[in-house]
N, C-alpha and C positions, 0 to 999 in steps of 0.2 A: 474563375473561382466558382461562379454559379454552376458551370457545367460539371466541375469536379464534385461539388456538393450534391447536385442532382443525380449524377451517376452513382455516387456512393450510396445515396438514399435508396435508389432503385435496386442496387445490388443487395443491400441489407433486407429490403422488403422481399425480394426474390428468394433469398435464403430463408427468411422466416416462413414464406409460403411453402417452400420445399420441405422444411422441417416439420410442418404441420400436416403430416400424412393423413389421408382419409381413414375412416374407420374400416377395419377389416370386416368384410361381410360375414355374417353368421350363417352357416349352412342351415337349410330347412330342417324342421323337427324330423321329417320323414327320413332324412339322411343320417341325422345324429342318433336316432333311436334304433336304427337297423343294426342290431348286435345280439349276442347271446347274453341274456341276463339271468342271474340267480338270486335267490332270496338272501338278503342280509338281515332284514327284520320284517316281521309280519305282525300286524295288529288286527284283531277281530273285534269290531266296534272300537272300544278304547283300551282293550286289554292286549298287552304284548304276549303273543303266543309262541314266538320263535325269534331268537337272535342267533345269528351264525357264530359258531365257536363257543357259545355259552354252555357251561357245564354245571355251575352252581349258582343259583338254583337251576334245576333241570328245566328245559323248555317244556311248555305245556303241550306243544305239538311239534316234536322233533322231526316228523316226516317232511317238514318244509325244506329240509336239507336237499330233497330231491326235486324241489320246484325249479322249473326252467322255462324261460320264455325266449324262444329263438326267433327273432324277427329278421328274416332274410331281406336283403336289399331288393330282391325280385318281387316282394309283396306277399310272400308266403310265410306262414307261421307254423311252428311246432310248439305247442303249449303243454307242458307237463305239470299237472297239479300235484299237490302235496301227497296224494295217495298213490302216485306213480302212474296214473292214467295219462296217456298222451293223446292229444287232439291235433289234427292238422287242418289248415284252412288258409284264409287270406287275412291281411291286415291293412288298415289305413290309419293315418295319423294327421291331426291338425295340431295347432299350437296348444290346444287344451284337451284333446280327446284322442285316445287310442281305441280302435274298434277292431275286434277279431270277428270275422264272419265266415260262414260256410264251414264251421268246425265239424269234423267227422272223427269219431262218432260225436253226437251232440252231447255236450256236458249237461248234467242233470239240471233241468229247469231253465234251459237257455234258448231253445229253438235254434241252437247253433251259432248264436251271437253273444259276445260278451263285450261290454264297453267299460273303459276306465277313464277317469279324469287324470290328466297328467299334472303332477305337481312339479317338483324339482327335476331338471334334466341337465346333467353334466356329462363329460366324457366317460366317467366311471360310475355314476349313480343316476338312478331313475326312480322317482316316487310315483306310484300309481294307486288310485283309490277306485275300487270297483263301484260303478254307479248304481248297481242293483244288489240286493242281498243274495248271498250264495246259499242255496239249499243244502249243498254238500257240507257246509260248515255250520249248519243249524240256524240259518237265516241271518247270519252276521254280515255286516258290510266290512270288507277287508281292505286294509291299507298295506301296500307292499313297498318296502324300500329295497330296491334291487341293485345289484352291483355287477360290473363288468371290468375286469375278468373276475 
């Protein structure tokens, strides 16, 4: 009787352990962020200047429809600003920062480097806040809610 009970108890414990699968590891930010991102919403300081698909009221800066951030898995970047200018260079990411370096030509006032704080990151959405003011947008600190696709 003791053997049957002990065997049953061990079997139940084994099934419980098998049913409690481990956590699925989350891919590093550098893998999850390597996509082509476009602007869904852009805020200059605290003012929303662009929302994708918005027609009424009209966007303050509709040219953000051409904004594109192409982060290749090889570590290269193509960065197209709202005015259509495209810059190429390299990128690196940590859990909290995205840094674009060696940008050619150099974006206005950057020395070829732009850094963003990473907010939300999902498979389809990336929220970035530029860590320095943009001279091109009149000295505003911009927050980008990007989408893929």
